[in-house]
SELO-376121 format. One record per atom (N, C-alpha, C, CB): residue in three letters; y, z, x. Coordinates in steps of 0.001 Angstrom, whole numbers, padded with zeros to 6 digits, always signed. Each point is the difference from the previous one (the first is absolute). Glycine has a CB too. Example, Ala and Ser with C-alpha at 12.3 -4.5 7.8 and 13.67 -1.06 7.14 Angstrom:
<atoms>
ala-005690+007800+013190 ala+001190+000000-000890 ala+001200+000000+000900 ala-001173+001246-001892 ser+002223-001966+001542 ser+001190+000060+000820 ser+001090+000730-000770 ser-000628-002145+001184 
</atoms>
This chain:
<atoms>
met+031362+111427-058709 met+000737+001128+000193 met-001463+001126+000185 met+002679-000850-001621 thr-002719+001708+002823 thr-001395+000652+000354 thr+000527+001258-000855 thr-001021-000982+002741 ser+000082+001328-003489 ser+000089+001706-000462 ser-000291+001096+001220 ser-001008-000734-002488 glu+001847+001426+002105 glu+000043+001107+001037 glu-001085+001397-000621 glu+002941-000884+000811 ala-002938+000775-002105 ala-001165+000828-000850 ala-001215+000298+000323 ala+000908-000809-001366 ser-001553+002025+001484 ser-001772+000316+000196 ser-000473+000558-000820 ser-000062+000221+001863 thr-001372-000753-002264 thr-000104+000577-000857 thr-001305+000067+000512 thr+001745-000459-001711 thr-002763+001916+000983 thr-001609+000266+000609 thr-000524+000249-001056 thr+000145+000943+002125 gly-001411-001123-001697 gly-001385+000550-001272 gly-000770+000679+000503 gly-000266-001711-001195 glu-000238+002704-000081 glu-000915+001035+000898 glu-001214-000151-000736 glu+001716+001849+000831 tyr-002126-001751+001027 tyr-001701-000302-000175 tyr-000351+001008+001143 tyr-000326-002893-000800 gly-000630+002823+000353 gly-001164+001318+001075 gly-000574-000468+001209 gly-000998+001009-002008 asp+000510-002149+002310 asp-000499-000592+000884 asp+000956-001027+001144 asp-001890+000422-001889 ile+003164-001113+001337 ile+000488-000794+000480 ile+001752+000517-000079 ile-002315-001760-000565 leu+003235+000949+001498 leu+001201+000733-000822 leu+000818-001850+000001 leu+000308+003658+001174 phe+000549-003368-002399 phe+000038-001535-000531 phe+002015+000239-000375 phe-003493-000625-001533 glu+003873-000471+002618 glu+001616+000100+000090 glu+000533-001632-000198 glu+000022+002356+001924 val+000871-002394-003222 val+000618-001108+000563 val+001631+000340-000147 val-002146-001740-000629 lys+002597+001503+002306 lys+001193+000041+000735 lys+000598-001887-000029 lys-001052+002654+001788 asp+002289-002238-001792 asp+000566-001634+000660 asp-000915-001112-000489 asp+000837+000976+002367 asn-001076-000842-004034 asn-000948-001176-000306 asn-001132-000494+000667 asn+001751-000479-000699 val-002198+001420+001565 val-001295-000044+000576 val-001300+001342-000377 val+001707-001372+001955 ala-002333+001090-002143 ala-001406+000713-000730 ala-001014+000617+000971 ala+000098-001772-001826 trp-000055+003269+002204 trp-000778-000031+001492 trp-001212+001364-000939 trp+002593-000640+002934 val-003290-000350-003072 val-001070+001001+000520 val-001330+000440+000898 val+001051-000267-001589 thr-001344+001406+001766 thr-000270+000571+001023 thr-001235+000888-000324 thr+002386-000255+000808 ile-003250+000055-000544 ile-001306+001419+000025 ile+000110+001079+000775 ile-001536-001448-000267 asn+001567+002121-000430 asn+000721+002008+000296 asn-001719+000240+000386 asn+002647+001228-002538 arg-003578-001532+003325 arg-001173+000570+000222 arg-000440-000044+001482 arg-000486-000565-002333 pro+001890+001121+003632 pro-000569+000062+001181 pro-001306+000893+000361 pro+002290-000561+000363 trp-002398+001701-000680 trp-001137+000417+000334 trp-001307-000221-000063 trp+001341+000873-000178 val-001479-002655-000546 val-001298-000384-000100 val+000577-001737+000421 val-001430+002173-002149 arg+002017-001941+003253 arg+000829-001354+000232 arg+000406-000793-001097 arg-001127-000132+001885 asn+001940+000761-002943 asn+000130-000998-001467 asn-001378-000698-000343 asn+002592-000696+000550 ala-003446+001180-000363 ala-001201-000688-000602 ala+000135+000569-001769 ala-001799+000019+002728 phe+001276-001713-003161 phe+000550+000192-001479 phe-000900+000735-001027 phe+001179-002129+000405 arg-001256+002572-001301 arg-001140-000108-001142 arg+000206-000121-001163 arg-000957+001036+001050 glu+000134-001009-001967 glu+000578-000488-001496 glu+001581+000369-000438 glu-002554+000384-000750 gln+002770+001046+000539 gln+001526-000092-000272 gln+000631-000592+000527 gln+000017+001429-000472 thr+000083-001325+002162 thr+000863-000759+000452 thr-000244-001504-000232 thr+000367+001834+001479 leu-000939-002990-002039 leu+000422-001145+000092 leu+000397+000228-001603 leu-001430-001418+002201 asp+001132+002274-002697 asp+000508-000366-001773 asp+001326+000285+000279 asp-001989+000805-001805 glu+002251+000072+002669 glu+002223+000614+000034 glu+000597-001449+000673 glu+000072+003440+001074 met-001202-004606-000484 met+000718-000596+000857 met+000194-001075-001132 met-000822+000748+002614 ile-000232-001118-003504 ile+000132-000970-000350 ile+001018+000074-001132 ile-002149-000543+000965 asp+002270+001795-001381 asp+001287+000778-001160 asp+000940-000716+000642 asp-000525+002662-000686 ala+000997-001787+002340 ala+001092-000498+000377 ala+000593-001274+000046 ala-000561+001578+000781 phe-000218-002541+000078 phe+000185-001461+000008 phe+000571-000362-001311 phe-001892-000415+001576 arg+000846+000678-002581 arg-000115-000554-001331 arg+001267+000209-000346 arg-002292+000370-000617 ser+002838+000798+000995 ser+001788+000059-000783 ser+000880-000543+000604 ser-000113+001901-000780 thr+000097-002372+001707 thr+000921-000894+000868 thr+000187-001114-000894 thr-000792+000635+002371 arg-000122-000837-003163 arg+000693-001557-001085 arg+000837+000526-000995 arg-002131-001568-000055 asp+002094+002463-000211 asp+001012+000624-001008 asp+001697-000698+000521 asp-001820+002733-000346 asp+001231-002353+002068 asp+001685+000238+000354 asp+000566-001662+000688 asp-000352+003254+000850 pro+000992-004132-001438 pro-000242-001481+000803 pro+001067+000497+000749 pro-000901-002212-001550 ser+001760+003574+001409 ser+000570+000069+001262 ser-000384-000441+002111 ser+000507+001704-002405 ile-001780-000855+001911 ile-001097+000357+001124 ile-000045-001809+000624 ile-001870+002621-001488 val+002335-002410+003272 val-000321-000919+000456 val-001658-000151+000800 val+002761+000002-000112 cys-003385+000899+000652 cys-000986+000204+000197 cys-000233+001319+000319 cys-000088-002073+000351 ala-001402+002229-000068 ala-000795+000594+000050 ala-000414+000892+001002 ala-000136-001489-001246 val+000154+002595+001675 val-000942+000390+001447 val-000730+000894-000172 val+001382-000446+001413 val-002774+000309-000536 val-001212+001146-000396 val+000055+000710+001474 val-001922-001471-001958 thr+001486+002571+002127 thr-000238+000563+001456 thr-000726+001050-000285 thr+001968-000642+001173 gly-002568+001872-000027 gly-000224+000842-000060 gly+001341+001292+000424 gly-002447-001521+000139 ala+001779+002844-000534 ala+000686+001202+000514 ala-000350+000012+001087 ala+000172+001203-001633 gly+000892-000655+002272 gly-000356+000153+001871 gly-000063-000918+001012 gly-001197+001361-000692 asp+000715-000877+002151 asp+000274-001221+000570 asp-001476+000150+000923 asp+003136-000286-000071 gln-004302+000558-000720 gln-000983-000253+000406 gln-001322-001299-000516 gln+001093+002466+000477 ala+000088-002338-001801 ala-001336-001148-000800 ala+000953-000706-001150 ala-002668+001774+000130 phe+002440-002997-000331 phe+000408-000863-001101 phe-001071+000851-001239 phe+000711-002783+001619 ser-001786+002195-001157 ser-001446+000469-001233 ser-000804-000274+000619 ser+000445-000410-002104 ala-001677+001465+002337 ala-001308-000003+000619 ala-001194-000811-000867 ala+000801+002340+001070 gly-000137-002632-002521 gly-000839-000665-000968 gly-000388+000531-000823 gly-000497-001012+001126 gly-000726+001030-001814 gly-000406+001176-001240 gly-000396+001487+000618 gly-001117-002055-001576 asp+001162+002637+000834 asp+000352+001478+001144 asp-002054+000484-000907 asp+004468+001277+000178 phe-005346-001121+000941 phe-000973-000191-000095 phe-000750+001181-001248 phe+000399-001263+002621 his+000509+002024-002551 his-000253+001363-001037 his+000047-000153-001343 his+000942+001237+001495 ala-000644-002552-001269 ala+000587-000573-001612 ala-001070-000907-000452 ala+002683-000088+000447 met-002921-000733+000368 met-001123-000742+000606 met-001670+000010-000623 met+001669+000559+002032 thr-002046+000434-001141 thr-001530+000630-000171 thr+000088+000522-000973 thr-000701+000431+001900 arg+001102-000385-002891 arg-000157+000253-001952 arg-000333-001204+000088 arg+001780+001612-001403 leu-001398-002775+001367 leu+000054-001864-000243 leu-001597+000149-000456 leu+001975-001528+002292 asn-002472+000864-002989 asn-001662-000734-000582 asn+000362-001364-000502 asn-001253+002293-001033 arg-000407-003077+001139 arg+000428-000737-001170 arg+000433-000262-001318 arg-000812-000049+001245 ala+000835+001578-002067 ala-000082+000185-001228 ala+001989+000305-000050 ala-003325+001062-000392 asn+003926-000484+001546 asn+000709+000326-000258 asn+001561-001049+000669 asn-001973+002312-000447 ala+001218-002953+001262 ala+000632-000885+000800 ala+001169-000710-000470 ala-002015-000127+000836 his+002209-000506-001414 his+000924-000675-000871 his+001703+000537-000237 his-002465-000476-001087 his+002363+001793+001127 his+000797+001392+000010 his+000865-000614+001542 his-002135+002448-001382 trp+001146-002142+002060 trp+000716-000493+001380 trp+000505-001037+000146 trp-001163+000972+000847 asn+000285-002508-000976 asn+000046-001008+000125 asn+001693-000593-000480 asn-002907+000205-000170 asp+003063-000383-001110 asp+000424-000010-001030 asp+001270+000553+000350 asp-002046-000009-001268 arg+002533+000685+001761 arg+000888+000623+000378 arg+000697-000410+001292 arg-001127+001500-001311 met+000108-001994+002253 met+000550-000767+001128 met+000255-001073-000149 met-000851+001003+001099 leu+000250-001948-002434 leu+000298-001843-000252 leu+001186+000280-000394 leu-002123-001373-000859 gly+002637+003203+000383 gly+000799-000061-001193 gly+001242-000263+000395 gly-001263+001417-001207 leu+001775-000640+002733 leu+000733+000319+001421 leu+000156-001084+000030 leu-000726+001735+001254 ala-000277-002825-000467 ala-000088-001035+000575 ala+000786-001467-000563 ala-002093+001438+000644 met+001904-001030-002280 met+000357-001467-000919 met+001464+000178-000430 met-002515-000413-001149 thr+002729+002249+001051 thr+001828+000446-000173 thr+000814-000519+001281 thr-000496+002500-001307 leu-000210-002671+002501 leu+000869-000147+000906 leu+000638-001636-000040 leu-001357+002080+001348 arg-000163-002595-001245 arg+000481-001498-000581 arg+000532-000034-000601 arg-001060-000786+000141 gly+000985+000922-001333 gly+000622-000870-001238 gly+001812+000952-000297 gly-003275-000763-001510 leu+003243+001842+002287 leu+001630+000315+000174 leu+000779-001264+000181 leu-000436+002217+001164 pro+001248-002279-001649 pro+001352-000954-000091 pro+000776-000137+001585 pro+000461+000960-002817 ile-001034+000183+003540 ile+000994+000070+000846 ile-001117+000330+001235 ile+002398+000797-001659 pro-001793-000878+003103 pro-000981+000134+001065 pro-000146+001062+000363 pro+000298-001677+000641 val-001311+002195+000090 val-000441+001258+000165 val+000228-000051+001260 val-001532+000448-001694 val+001953+000666+002693 val-000182-000344+000916 val-000724+001838+000425 val+002078-002687+000205 ala-003440+002716+000968 ala-000466+000655+000723 ala+000616+000530+001350 ala-001505-001069-001289 met+002081+002433+000835 met+000573+000501+001397 met-001013+000686+000415 met+002324+000190-000371 val-002841-000710+001749 val-001340+001312+000516 val+000222+000656+001500 val-002054-001503-001336 asn+001847+002243+000996 asn-000189+001286+000826 asn-000702+000898+000386 asn+001116-000357-000552 gly-002289+000083+001780 gly-000995+000322+000519 gly-001198-000393-000637 gly+001281+001521+000826 trp-002093-000892-001264 trp-001641-000766-000219 trp+000267-000670-001720 trp-002025+002275+001766 cys+001430-003599-001870 cys-000057-001029-000835 cys-001238-000067-000039 cys+001884-001083+000325 met-002889+001502-000883 met-001850-000119+000068 met-000293-000261-001478 met-000712+001941+002055 gly-000546-002824-002153 gly-000789-000263-001388 gly+000834-000439-000955 gly-001524+001640+000353 gly+001561-000544-001447 gly+000580-000321-001218 gly+001137+000368+000319 gly-001623+000167-001520 gly+002751-000021+002437 gly+001325+000501+000450 gly-000185-001424+000024 gly+000656+002546+001266 his-000747-003180-000080 his-000003-001303+000719 his-000127-000404-001331 his-000986-000061+002554 glu+000242-000556-003521 glu+000005-000893-000925 glu+001102+000168-001110 glu-002365-000175+000610 leu+002771+001251-000618 leu+001508+000758-000795 leu+000989-001156+000817 leu-000492+003387-000258 ala+000709-003082+001521 ala+001223-001055+000454 ala+000053-001596+000019 ala+000203+001859+001333 leu-002185-002193-001226 leu+000046-001578-000150 leu+000354-000262-001686 leu-002049-000507+002194 trp+001969+001469-002974 trp+001175-000291-001281 trp+000570-000360-000095 trp+000042+000750-000431 cys+000813-000086+001545 cys+001584-000455-000071 cys+000633-001189+000060 cys-000010+001656+000798 asp+001463-002084-000563 asp-000145-001272-000083 asp+000653+000027+001787 asp+000235-000884-003282 leu+000185+001905+003409 leu+000993+000293+001820 leu-001024+001241+000328 leu+003404-000469-000365 val-003621+000462+002341 val-000035+001320-000100 val+000679-000061+001554 val-002257+000852-001930 ile+002772+000390+002006 ile+000537+000346+001286 ile-000467+000912+000786 ile+001550-000612-000861 ala-001547+001021+002137 ala-001038+001578+000212 ala+000668+000128+001356 ala-002850-000205-001277 ser+003134+001656+001494 ser+000366+000606+001367 ser-001330-000502+000987 ser+001508+002387-001107 glu-001008-001763+002376 glu-000909-000641+001462 glu-000939+001344-000527 glu+001879-001356+002704 asn-002508+002184-003237 asn-000381+000879-000187 asn-001623-000298-001045 asn+002853+001014+000606 ala-002540-002342-000925 ala-000800-000352-001606 ala-001193-000300+000630 ala+001795-001148-001778 val-002826+001263+000568 val-001616-000501+000716 val-000556-000243-000969 val-000445+001234+001833 phe+000343-002461-001730 phe-000612-000781-001311 phe-001484-000451+000187 phe+002367-000949-000519 gly-003269+001116-000623 gly-001758-000157+000272 gly-000371+000299-001490 gly-000515+001035+002789 gln-000719-001747-002276 gln-001198-000079-001489 gln-000848+001080+000590 gln-000284-002855-000961 thr+000169+004121+000354 thr-001540+000723+000388 thr-000764+000014-000842 thr+000660+001316+001207 gly-000884-001830-002621 gly-000984+000065-000599 gly-001375-000254+000110 gly+001645-000115-000708 ala-001848-000022+002053 ala-001059-000640+000341 ala-000800+001339+000631 ala+001132-002657+000345 arg-000129+003519+000277 arg-000241+000953+000697 arg-000537+001184-000642 arg+001528-000974+001253 val-000997+000921-002110 val+000056+001356-001100 val-000643-000490-001612 val+002611+001060+001366 gly-003164-002147-001071 gly-000731-000293-001780 gly+000321-000475-001025 gly-000591+001335+000311 ala+001969-001941-000036 ala+000908-000144-001151 ala-000175-001779+000201 ala+001995+002648-000009 cys-001195-003296-001101 cys+000283-001498+000172 cys+001122-000395-000409 cys-001964-000422-000186 pro+002245-000086+001375 pro+001691-000868-000040 pro+000355-001131-000809 pro+000033+000462+002159 thr-000557-000364-003200 thr-000150-001351-001292 thr+001474-000025-000983 thr-003112+000466-000382 val+004067+000436+000540 val+001227+000168-000213 val+001348-000452-000016 val-001323+000948+000360 gly+000408-002320+000059 gly+001464-000202+000441 gly-000309-000998+001706 gly+001254+002959-001490 ala-001800-002038+002390 ala-000532-000215+001359 ala-000360-000881+000216 ala-000418+001454+000211 thr-001003-002078-000752 thr-001138-001295+000393 thr+000943-001271-001221 thr-003312+001817+000549 gln+004259-001462-001067 gln+000850-001176-000653 gln+001023-000349+001400 gln-000002+000953-003057 tyr+000752+000132+002985 tyr+001477-000372+000715 tyr-000007-000074+001766 tyr+001201+001427-002250 ile-002243-001009+002242 ile+000105+000517+001651 ile-000111-001200+000873 ile-001187+002302-000367 pro+000360-003323-000071 pro-000906-001296+000574 pro+001496-001025-000644 pro-003648+000681-000351 arg+004461-000516-000544 arg+001153-000820+000120 arg+000940+000475+001000 arg-000283-000591-002242 leu+000323+001505+002650 leu+001049+001013+000720 leu-000416-001063+001159 leu+000106+003096-000973 ile-001086-002341+001810 ile-000533-000250+001015 ile-000823-000795+000471 ile+000562+001422-000276 gly-001524-001832-000371 gly-000818-001201+000054 gly-001145+000873-000323 gly+001100-001835+001745 glu-002542+000900-001661 glu-001318+000437-000358 glu-000566+000731+001122 glu-000314-001859-001515 arg+000696+001585+002687 arg-000976+000616+001286 arg+000851+001383+000156 arg-000885-002508+001583 leu+002311+003115-001534 leu+000288+001059+000311 leu-000273+000232-001461 leu+001527+000048+002221 ala-001630-000309-003468 ala-000017+000978-001013 ala-001451+000585-000160 ala+001973-001202-001150 arg-003403+000278+001573 arg-001011+000592+000112 arg+000007+001066+000783 arg-000785-001767-000512 glu+001605+001849+001805 glu+000083+000867+000559 glu+000525+001385+000231 glu-000427-001801+000160 met+001390+001758-001246 met+000714+000713-000556 met-000934+000814-000782 met+001905-001476+000163 ile-002392+000728-000870 ile-001014+001020-000943 ile-001442-000215+000083 ile+001715+000068-001647 phe-002414-000379+002272 phe-001167+000295+000783 phe-000179+001080+001084 phe-000081-002152-000521 leu+001231+001752+001489 leu-000114+000671+001297 leu+000787+001083-000087 leu-000425-001875+001249 cys+001166+002500-002280 cys+001089+000535-000267 cys+001428+000378+001224 cys-002021+000719-001832 arg+002586-001985+001941 arg+000526-000516+000672 arg+001355+000708-000043 arg-001525-001927-000177 thr+002484+002747+000944 thr+001169+000097-000573 thr+000957-000725+001174 thr-000634+002291-001586 phe+001796-002441+000430 phe+001365-000754+000963 phe+000892+001249-000007 phe+000100-002858-000827 lys+000854+002886+002121 lys+000846+000567+000079 lys+001202-000848-000582 lys-001218+001285+001756 ala+002793-000043-002146 ala+000836-001357-000415 ala+000416-001437+000403 ala+000500+001739-000485 glu-000684-001133+002280 glu+000593-001289+000736 glu-000930-001490-000308 glu+000900+001856+002108 glu-002278-001355-002385 glu-000936-001286+000480 glu-000152-000366-001276 glu-001355+000572+002154 ala+001969+000484-003580 ala-000292-000364-001271 ala+000809-001009-000567 ala-000786+002044-000192 val+001824-002204+001138 val+001392-000799+000015 val-000318-001127+000372 val+001444+001587+000498 gln-002403-002184+000839 gln-000337-001149+000290 gln-001078-000420-000662 gln+000955+000307+001824 val-001788+000459-002628 val-001251-001070-000540 val+000671+000042-001459 val-002668+000601+001553 gly+003808-000175-001964 gly+000353-000387-001326 gly-000329+000618-000650 gly+000083-001560+000196 leu-000348+002967+000007 leu-000689+000913-001022 leu+001022+000420-000732 leu-001828+000774+001260 ile+002957-000422-000637 ile+001638+000689-000517 ile+000687-001047+000762 ile-000118+002939-000193 asn+001504-002395-000689 asn+001343-000699+000563 asn+000531+000654+000995 asn+000565-000800-001942 arg-000119+001869+001963 arg+001010+000308+000950 arg-000535+001407+000842 arg+002026-001200-001682 val-001768+001920+002886 val-000419+000943+000270 val+001296+000465+000800 val-002602-000580-000254 val+003049+001745+000192 val+001667+000999+000041 val-000706+001222+001141 val+001400-000191-003333 pro-000148+000762+003429 pro-000080+001395+000914 pro-000320+000654-000962 pro+001579+000000+001771 gln-002533+000926-001967 gln-000113+001354-001073 gln+000998+000623-000325 gln-001734+000456+000719 gln+002771-000294+000218 gln+001571+000939-000088 gln+000578-001156-001408 gln+000831+001055+003495 asp-001150-002164-003341 asp+000365-001466-000676 asp-000183-000352-001274 asp-000460-000635+001811 leu-000525+001335-002261 leu-001023-000379-000631 leu+001118-000340-001800 leu-002577+001794+001966 arg+002634-000689-002077 arg+000947+000113-001217 arg+001133-001185-000217 arg-000352+002574+000373 lys+001519-002598+000525 lys+000861-000453+000091 lys-000279-001601+000097 lys+000859+002272+000780 glu-001726-002658-000189 glu-000368-001582+000118 glu-000828-000567-001823 glu-000654+000424+003518 thr+000219+000525-003743 thr-000358+000017-001355 thr+000718+000047-001027 thr-001335+000720+000829 glu+002829+000034-000453 glu+000853-000423-000806 glu+001227-000900-000099 glu-001007+001674-000160 ala+000487-002528+001508 ala+000916-001208+000496 ala-000375-001104-001113 ala-000005+000528+002851 trp-001131-000254-002939 trp-001111-001304-000539 trp-000181+000366-001468 trp-001583-000411+002329 cys+001956+001388-002469 cys+000496+000566-001516 cys+001612-000900-000388 cys-001279+003020+000529 glu+001964-002752+000404 glu+001339-000103-000316 glu+000109-001849-000396 glu+000910+002502+001868 gln-001360-002690-000689 gln-000276-001693+000217 gln-000433-000672-001038 gln-000600+000294+002042 met-000390+000759-002722 met-000356-001111-001326 met+000532+000373-001759 met-002449-000430+001691 lys+003509+001674-001038 lys+001470-000074-001338 lys+000532-001236+000244 lys+000989+002487-000100 ser-000417-002803+000948 ser+000482-001317+000072 ser-000244-000951-000544 ser+000191+000574+001333 tyr-001629-000661-001874 tyr-000315-001519-000402 tyr-000845-000250-001410 tyr-000066-000417+002646 ser-000269-000452-003031 ser+000241-000371-001451 ser-001405+000815-000618 ser+001478-002742+000317 ser-001711+003789-001194 ser-000974+000579-000822 ser-000809-000633+000138 ser+000950+000839-001312 gln-000399-002395+000341 gln-001339-001004-000932 gln-000068-000762+000883 gln+000274-000122-002444 thr+000069-000211+003241 thr-000244-000686+000949 thr-001427+000852+001174 thr+002999-001080-000579 leu-002959+002677+000597 leu-000920+000826+000892 leu-001012-000178-000651 leu+001258+001618+000929 arg-001022-001359-003003 arg-000786+000204-000478 arg-001271-001139-000408 arg+001877+001703-000317 ala-001110-003349+000525 ala-000627-001115-000603 ala-000598-000350+001369 ala+001578-000805-002191 thr-001042+001254+003642 thr-001118-000686+000645 thr-001328+000849+001149 thr+002190-001947-000320 lys-001815+003344-000224 lys-000977+001232-000009 lys-001103-000344-001137 lys+001964+001871+000759 lys-001897-002333-001745 lys-000743-000768-000625 lys-000538-001006+000505 lys+001000+000698-001328 ser-000468-001707+001734 ser-000747-001057+000680 ser-000290-000105+000967 ser+000577-000746-000972 leu-000519+001561+002014 leu-000453+000844+001236 leu-001780+000538-000143 leu+002945+000970+000190 asn-002944-000326-001421 asn-001052+000698-000594 asn-001403-001248-000527 asn+002211+002156-000862 phe-001103-003039+000232 phe-001586-001081-000585 phe-000800+000033+000881 phe+000875-001752-001155 glu-001387+001328+001859 glu-000904-000481+000538 glu-001008+001181+000036 glu+001419-001796+001156 ser-000551+002952-000368 ser-001131+001180+000405 ser-000172+000266-001655 ser+000825+001391+002836 asp-000333-001576-004176 asp-000015+000861-001111 asp-001190-000663-000414 asp+002462+000743-000595 glu-003308-002090+001271 glu-000925-000443-000457 glu-001494+000937+000953 glu+001773-002606-000837 leu-001386+003306+001458 leu-000957+000826+000321 leu-000386+001391-000722 leu+000659-001201+001884 tyr-000263+001418-003239 tyr+000163+001320-000734 tyr-001710-000215-000401 tyr+003127+000313-001095 ala-003890-001800+000573 ala-001465+000630-000067 ala-000350+000773+001416 ala-000842-002055-001688 ser+001321+001324+002448 ser-000815+000909+001561 ser+000080+001360+000115 ser+000590-001706+001396 trp+000970+002824-002370 trp-000004+000605-000203 trp-001070+000535-001134 trp+001982-000605+001255 gln-001734+000366-001943 gln-001115+000276-001239 gln-001645+000270+001094 gln+001529-002157-002479 his-001914+001266+003107 his-001327-000300+000577 his+000133+001422+000683 his-000360-002935+000352 gly+001369+002815+000472 gly-000047+001188+001298 gly-000097+001003-000825 gly+001451-000774+001969 met-000549+001610-003611 met-000130+000726-000299 met-001079+000588-000520 met+001705-000643+000219 glu-003253-000347-000488 glu-000845+000156-000794 glu-000962+000105+001282 glu+000836-001149-002463 leu-000695+001021+003801 leu-000817+000036+001352 leu+000682+001270+000160 leu-000518-002548+001141 leu+001514+003053-001274 leu+000192+001666+000641 leu-000181+001042-001135 leu+001880-000718+001822 ala-002394-000121-003002 ala-000183+001190-001263 ala-001977+000698+000917 ala+001792-001953-003428 his-002178+001021+003606 his-001032+000122+001088 his-000247+000761+000627 his+000233-001325+000091 ile+000949+001434+000832 ile+000012+000587+001555 ile+000215+001783-000216 ile+001365-002612+001278 trp-000286+002852-002388 trp-000056+001040-000832 trp-000953+001221+000243 trp+000699-001759-001384 gly-001122+002894+001748 gly-000999+000777-000649 gly-000962-000430+000985 gly+000631+000166-002570 ser-000664-001523+003008 ser-001294-000085+001331 ser-000208+001161+000865 ser+000528-002328+000308 glu-002196+002281+000295 glu+000217+000630+000577 glu+000403-000015+001394 glu-001014+000421-001669 glu+001251-002017+001977 glu+000483-000030+001215 glu+001297+000268+000289 glu-001530-001267+000147 ser+002495+000686-001810 ser+001382+000841+000179 ser+000488+001585+000451 ser-000023-001653-001630 leu-000861+001671+000765 leu-000114+001926+000340 leu+000103+000344+001158 leu-001454+000467-001453 glu+000542-000720+002109 glu-000410+000224+001191 glu+000887+000066+001001 glu-001684-000830-000734 gly+002521-000740+000827 gly+001392-000338+000434 gly+000946+000839-000065 gly-000468-001777-000521 met+000822+002054-001119 met+001127+001076-000067 met-000029+001232+000460 met+000348-000986-001575 his-001480+001883+000928 his-000110+000980+000735 his-000112+000038+001102 his-000503+000475-001342 ala-000071-000919+002253 ala+000100-000550+002178 ala+001105+000403+000060 ala-001114-002331+000767 phe+002306+001078-001364 phe+001031+000022+000282 phe+001171+001240-000315 phe-001011-002280-000084 met+000441+002868-001297 met+000731+001854+000404 met-000702+000991+000604 met+001076-000052-001881 glu-002392-000321+002023 glu-000445+001203+001120 glu+000319-000357+001123 glu-001766+000734-000961 lys+002606-001704+001308 lys+000297-000376+001742 lys-001266-000522+000592 lys+001718+001978+000444 arg-003135-002456-000833 arg-000918-000552+000225 arg-000032-001790+000271 arg-000619+002304-001236 lys-000871-002396+002144 lys-000211-001158-000581 lys-001185-000183-000830 lys+001207-000676+001726 pro-000604-000509-002546 pro-001045-000330-001026 pro-000966-000421+000319 pro+001206-000310-001145 asp-002359+000729+000812 asp-001456-000739-000084 asp-000381-001292-000837 asp-000538+002263+000309 phe+000959-003413-000011 phe-000251-001122-000977 phe-001301-000498+000488 phe+002465-000682-000529 gln-002980+001328+001610 gln-001235-000750+000415 gln-001385+000482-000975 gln+001122-000132+002688 lys-000677+000694-003508 lys-001105+001259-000216 lys-000788-001225-001507 lys+001847+003474+000832 phe-000257-004078-001495 phe-000481-000799-000921 phe-000789-001516+000475 phe+001976+001325-001312 arg-001281-001897+002413 arg-000454-001019+000159 arg-001700+000234-000012 arg+002375-000778+001179 asp-002557+001458-000063 asp-001398+000656-000167 asp-001098+000432-001077 asp+001268+000477+001495 arg-000349+000029-002423 arg-000864+000112-001292 arg+000128-001111-000883 arg+000206+002317+000076 asn+000293-002962+000310 asn+000140-001764-000788 asn-001211-000764+000643 asn+002956-000330-000130 arg-003079+000330+001597 arg-000691-000420+000244 arg-001357+000245-000383 arg+001639-000269+001160 ala-002308+001680-001151 ala-001085+000543+000169 ala-000550-000898-002120 ala+000814+003086+002621 glu+000809-003153-002853 glu-000720-000118-001500 glu-000922-001868-000755 glu+002591+002322-000408 val-001368-002692+001895 val-000171-001665-000235 val-001025-000132+000653 val+002133-000947-000159 arg-002712+001715+001217 arg-001327-000195+000478 arg-001242+000401-000573 arg+001207+000060+001606 asp-001076+000764-002594 asp-001154+000664-001108 asp+000050-001126-000653 asp+000247+002583-000361 tyr+001256-003556-000072 tyr-000391-000872-001334 tyr-000205-001364+000682 tyr+001500+001292-002015 leu-001348-001258+003266 leu-000911-002191+000795 leu-001390+001058-000365 leu+001648-002036+003350 ala-001967+003257-003048 ala-001670-000245-000006 ala-000430+000749-001290 ala-000473-000038+002775 gly+000998-000676-003600 gly-000521+000392-001608 gly-000039-001044+000284 gly+000677+001708-001678 leu+000216-002988+001624 leu-000109-001275-000144 leu-001524-000741+000549 leu+002756+000256+000158 glu-003138+000400+001215 glu-001280-000192+000627 glu-000829+000398-000754 glu+000612+000143+001909 arg-000673+000177-002430 arg-001102+001439-000865 arg-000165-000604-001478 arg+001173+002613+001260 asp+000075-003443-001823 asp+000254-000935-001170 asp-000296+001042-000756 asp-000522-002450+000509 glu+001461+003112-000302 glu+000431+001170-001112 glu+000907-000193-001132 glu-000257+001266+001780 asn+001110-002559-001034 asn+000560-001038-001207 asn-000331-000764-001250 asn+000609-000053+001690 gln-002082+000322-001087 gln-000960-000579-001427 gln-000197+000396-001248 gln-000993-000405+001401 ala+001742-000235-002753 ala-000664+000453-001064 ala-001257+000322-000550 ala+001506-000804+000036 pro-001866+002133-000596 pro-001173+000314-000141 pro-000605-001187-001112 pro+000568+002718+000710 arg-001849-003094-000745 arg+000124-001196-001204 arg-000833+000775-000989 arg+000121-002530+001364 ser+000488+002024-002641 ser-000953+000629-000655 ser-001206-000496-000446 ser+001670+000910-000402 
</atoms>
C-alpha cells in the first residue's frame, strides 16, 4: 500500500521531503548553480542516512533547485579556504556522502537538470540511476580549474564509458550533452525537460511494486566489485589533500570566480627553472657529501 503521507526535514542548504514513499533531496543553492559547501554535504549525509529509519521508503532522488543546474560541484568560495592542514574536513565529507549513497539499502536516483559538472557529476556517479533532461550537460572540469576529480570520477568513469573516453573527459575536460551521455553509457535516460519530474516519479512508482529485500540485496551485489575500489578512494583523498591550497589550485579557482583564463604556464616555467638548476648542480657535483 502506498502512503500519501509527506514529511519534511528542516535544513539550510537543501530541501528534504519524503512523499509517497520516496525521499527527495534537493540542493537548494541555485545562485551558485547548486554548488555545495561543507554544510551542504553534512545536510545531504544526514538526510540520506535518515531514510534508514523508515523502511517504507522505496527509493531516494537527489536533484538541484531550479532548471539551470543539478550541481556545479564544490563551491569555490568554500574550497579556496582548504589547504593541506584542513583538507580532511572537506575530503571526509565527500567520501562520507559517497559511501552513504552507495551503502543505502534503497536505490538512489540522480534527477539531472542543466549543468552536472565536477563534483556535481561525481555526485551523480555515486547514484544507482541517472535520468536527465535534454538540457543536461555532464563534465569533469578539474584540470581547467586546478582541482582533482579523485572522489569517484577516476574510479567510475572508466568503468562506465571506457578508458579512452574517460581520459578524454578528464584530461581534455570534454563535456557530454544528455543525448550523447546516454549513447556512451554515462547516464540511463534522457527526457524532455518538462517531463523530467514525471518520468522520475514513474521510475519510483515502478520500483514500489518490486521486492525491497531484492533491491537491497542486488544493490549490495552490484556494488561488490566496485567496493573493492575503496583503496583507490583513500589514495585519491590523499592526492587531493596535496592539491587543496596549492598555488595552482588557487589560481584556477580564483580565475574562475574572476571570469578570466587561468595562467597555469607560469607554474610549468617555474618548475622548469628549478629542474634546470637541480641538473646543473649535478654537473657541479653539488650532491657530493663533504669529506671529514
